Structure formats: structure tokens, C-alpha cells
N, C-alpha and C positions, 0 to 999 in steps of 0.2 A: 556574322556568325553563320557557319554552314548549316543548311537545313538537314534534319535527320532523314536517313534513307527510309523509303516506304516500300510496301509490297508492289505498288505500281512501278516504282523505279526498277525493281528487280525484274518484273514482268517485261518491261520495255527493253531492258538489256538482253533478255533471253528470247524475246519475240514470242512470248506466250501470254495468256490472259492472267490477270491478278488472281482469279479464282484457282487457276492451276498452281500458282505459287503457294497460295494459302493451303490448298489440299496437300501439296508436296511437303510443306512444313509440318503438317499434321500426320504425315506418313500414310496418306489415304491409299487404299489398295488400287484405285483406278489410275493412279499416276505411275508411270514406268520407273523402274529403278534408275535408268539413265537420267531422266528429268529430275528426279529427286536428288541425285548426286550433283547435277549442275546447279540446282537451287542452293544446296548446302554449301557448295564451294563459293558461289557468289555472295551468299549471306555472310560467310566468314570474311571474304575479301572486303566487302563494303561495310562490315561491322554493323549489320542491321540489328536493331532491337525492337521487339514488339511494342506497340503503344498500349501501355497498361490501362489508360483511361478508356480507350476505344474498346479494348477487350472486355473491360468491366461493364461497359454499356451494352455490349452485345450479349454477355452472359447473365446480366442482371446481378452479378456478384462483384463486389469491390475488393474482396479479400483483405478487408481492413477492419480492425476493431479499435475502439477508442477507450481511453483511460482518463478518468477525472480524479485528480488527487488534490488535497488541500494546498500543499506546498511541496514542490520538487526538491527544495533545498534540504529537507530533512533526510537523513541517511536512511531511515526506515522506508520511506516511500521510494527512494532511489533503489533500494534493495528489492522492493516489491516489483518495481518496473523491470528490473533485470530479470526476475523470475518470469514475468509476463512475456517479455520479448523472447526469452529462451524457448518457451512453449509455442508462442505464435509463429515465430520464424520457422520452427521445425514443421509446422503445418502449412507453410506458404502464405502466412498472413503478415501484413504490415500493421504497425501500431502507431496510432496518433495519440499524443499525450497533451492533456489540458490541465491547467491548475486553476482552482477557484480562488486561491489566495484567501481562504477562509471567509469568502463573501457569498451569501445566499443568492443575491441578484446575479452575480457573475456565473454561479453554478447553473441557474435557470437558463441563462443565455447560452451557455456552452451546451447544455442538454438539447436545446432547440436546434442549435447549429449542427450537432452531431447527427440528428435524424435527417436533416435536409442534405447533409453531405454524403449520405448513402453508406455510412458505416454499417456493418452487419450486426454489431452488438457493442455493448459498453460495460466497462468495469468501473465501479464508483466507490470512492471513500468520501463520505459527505463532509461538508465544511462544519466548523464548530458553531456557525451562526444559523445553520439550517434547522428550522423547526416545523416547516411545512413541506409536504412531499408531493404536491400535485404534479410537478414537472416529471417526476419519476413515475407516478401513477399513470400519466398519459402514455408513457412508453409501454408499460405492462399491459394496458388495455388494448394496445395495438399489437400485442404479442411480439414486441421488440425485445430480443434477448438482453437481459440485464442481470449482472451479478454484483452484489455489494461485497466489499472486503474491509476488514478492520473496523471502520466507523460505518455501521450499517443502519438500515431503517427497518424496525420491527413491524411497522404498520403494513408493509407490502409483502405479499407472498412471492418471494424470489429466492434464487439460490444465494447463499451467503458463505463467506469464509471469515471466521472470526478467531481471535486469539483467546485462549483460556485466561482471560484477565482476572477473574475472581481468584482462581487457585494460584496464579502467578503472584498476585498481590499478597494473598494470605501466606504463602511460603516465604516471601520476602520479609514480612513483618515477624513471622515466627522465627526466622533466622536472627533478626535483631534482638528478639526476646531471649534467644539462646545465648547471646553474647552478654547478657546482663542488662540491656537497655529496658527501661520501664516507662519513660515519658516520650513516647514516639509520636511525632507530628506527621500529618499527611498533607502534602501540597497537592490539591485535587484539581481535576478538570471539571468543566461544566457538567452538571448531573443529567442534563437532557441527552448528553452523548453516552451511549451505552458503555463505551470503554471507561469513561469517567465514573459512571455509576457502579460498574462491576469491580473496578479497582478499589473504590472506596468501601464497597461492601466486603471485599476480601480483607482489607485493612481492619475494619470493624470486627469481622468474624474472628480474626486471629487474636485480637485483644480479648474478646468475650470468651473465646475458647480457653484462654489462659488465665481467666479470672481477673482481668484488668478492666477497670471502669473506663468507658469511653468519655473523653473530655472534649466537648465541642470546641473549646478554645484552641485545640490542637489540630482541628480540621479547617483548612483555609483554601479558598479558591485561588489557585496559583499554578499556571501551567506554561509560563514563559520565563526566560532569563530576566527580562525587565521586571516582571512581577516579583520574582525571587529577591531581587535587590531591595524591593520595598517591604516585602513580607517578613524576611528573615530577621531584621532588626526588631520588629514588633514581637515576633515569637520569642526571641532571646531576651526580651525585656520583661517577660511574664515573671511573676513572683517565683514560680517554679518552672524554669525554661525546659525545653525538650532536651533529651540526651541522644535522640536519634531523629532522623527525618527521612520519611519515605516519599519520594517525589514521583508524580504521575508519569514523567518522562525524563530522559537523560539530559536534555537541554536545561530543564528546570533544576535538575540535580546539580549540573555544572554551575549554574548561577548561584545555587545554594552554597556550594563549596567556596566560591569567590566571596560571597557575602559574609560567610562565617570567618574567613581569614581576615577580612577587613575589620571584623569585631574582635580579632585576636584569639579566636577559638581554634583549637587544633582538631584536625580530622584524621583519624577517628578517635583520638584519645579523649577529647571532650564531647564531641558530637559525631555520631556515625551517620552516614548518608547512603541511601540506596536509590537507584533510578529504575527506569523501565524502558527498554528498547534494545540496548546493546549495540548502539551505533558507534561510529568512529570516535565521537566525543568521549565515550566512556574509557577509551584507551589513552587519551591525551590529557585528562584532568590530572591534577597533582594533589593527592595520590590518585592512581587509576580507580575508576568508579566500579563499585559493586552494583550489579544491575540484573534485571530480568530480561532474558533474550526472547524476542518475539519471532525469530526465524522469518524475517521479511521475504527472503528469496523463495522459501517454501510456500508462503502465503500467495505470492504472485503466481507461482507455477500452478498451484491448485485452482486459483480463481480463473486463470486463463483456460485450464483444462475444462472446467465446468462450463465456461462461456462457449468455447468451441464445440463442446458436446451438444449444447442447445442449438447452436447455429447449424451444425452438420446433421443433427437428428431432431428436427423440429416437431415431428409428429409422434414421438414415442409415448406421450401422455404421462411421462414421469413427473411425479410431484416435486416441487421445490424442496431442497434440503440444505442443511447447514453443516459445513465442515468446521470442526474445532481444532485449531493448531495448538499443541501443548507448548508450554513455556519451559524455560530452564534458568535457574538462578546461577549467575556467574559471579563468583566471589573474588573481589580484588582488594584494593588497599583502603577503601573508605569505611570499612567495617572491622570491628575487632574479632578476634577468634572466639568461638563458643566457650562458655565457662564449663570447665570439667566438673562433672558431678562426683561427689566423694563416695 
């Protein structure tokens, strides 16, 4: 394999010093126009590319940011990453992506590796098993730029980008109520995750606001397709089964539809279903899924903008702040039409 062309190779070819070539490439005023032209022509002919690692070592800048997500497979996180890369590349930054696979220990190891690999900042959505935040606290104590998004840590004073989970959930449940549903179950995420907590609070608030008593039997920890396959038969075997199900995410909602069909229930005629994400899965379920859109691309763009602002302007003294992204209810085929008032 051919060795890459270096500045020394170009200098040797032209009979000048490497420093002359380097300054010519930087358009230094001490270098004559003729020499600059010779250097440019040889660079083009030899297809010289600067060594990014060497440049970063000299400048003490890696022009790299890192992203930690629970699982890349989810459409939501893929959308967020697209938004992050859109902003980062526009500012000349590369993006390194890591997934914790919902494992706390792996998240800790990734965090330590990121710091040692000279990333200039990190964007994080925490794993569902993370309940201790010492690994992130260590970064903040060293003034390492850190922005949380979606699944955030309230214990640390950092910039955050969150979804308006409470109102998104409340509007989803209120829509179900408007269609005549009254026994609405909630498939919930772990409550130590703020997204799980706020979506459950939004669900409860919608019921209480409309004078419907909250039934604890209808609130079940269930946030995967596999868990939906186990939970739905139990819910539907209650003496008074639910007539609607609000799932904490689209994948769980998709699993709910499959499980209901196996039990011979019709969606939405017998049981309505609403998800939360508006990922690709919501358009391929049968019928297509009514869901709450989180605007993942916008979350990624905002999180990247906040992080790069901290990296590029480290001494502004600006206090950490939280950006809240509004949600939108997308009505499709798994819910009935609102009941017309007389």
C-alpha cells in the first residue's frame, strides 16, 4: 500500500524547506506568489491530504465531538444523530457515536474513553439502567462540555434538550377521551427516567382533568415489544379490560397491536392504541399508528448547537439552560374519530 504524501515529500520535490511548504499552504505573506503557486500545483498533482491527527496535536483541538445513545437501532436516536451531524459538519466537526446498549457499566466505560480520546465535548442520552451519575459529574468538574438530550440527568447543572413529555402525553390521552374511550391503560417506562415519569404524569393529569379515576391496574411497566407480548394478555383479561392503550414509545405500541390481534381484538374498533416517537414503525403497523412526534432531528440540531457554543465560547459565564422541544400529535389509523358533541 502506497505511503501518504507528506509535506517533506513536497519540500524535497521543490527543493525548499518543509516550513516553506507549510507556510505556503497557509498563504503566509512571507512566501512569494510564485512559490505558493508551485506548492499548490504539486499538492494537487500528488493529491496531498493534511494529517488530521497531527494537526489536532499541534492545535490542541481534535474538532471531534462524541455522542452516547442507548441504542442506535431506534429511529428516534437515528434522527437525533442526523440532526447532530448536520450541525457539527457545518462547523467543521466530526462526530463519534457510541451506544451504551442500555447498560450502566458500558456507559461509564465509554465516558472514560471519550475523555482520554481527546473529544472536545459530549452529547448524552442516558441508559435506562443508569441511576448513578458520578462518571458525568467527573466531566463537569473538569469543565468538560456536556449536553444531555431526551433522557437527561437532573442532578447535574448542564445544558439539556428535552421533549415536552408531560404535555405530549396529556394531549394523547385527552384525544383518546375525545373519541369516547374511558378505560385507558398506560404502558410505562421506568419511573427513574424523567421521560417515563413525565409521560406517566401527563397520562394521569389528563384523566384527573376529565374527572376519571386513575386505576393503578391500568398502569404497567412495559416499554419493549417483548414486554408488550406478556403484558397485553394480562390487561385484556381484567374483569373490565381497557378500551384504549397509551404506550410510552412506538415499538411498545407496535407490540401492543400485534398482541391485541392475536387475542382477536380489532384496532381501533375494540381497542385504540397511541404511541410516542413518530418513528418509521408508526407508518408500517397495520393500521398505521397514531403517535406523538418528538421531532428527533430538531432535538439533535439544538443539542449540537448548544454543545458547540460551549466549546467555542468557554469563558462566557453563561449559566446552563434547558431547551424544551414541543411535541405534536399525529393522528393515524389506530384511534377512532372524536365523538361529535350534540
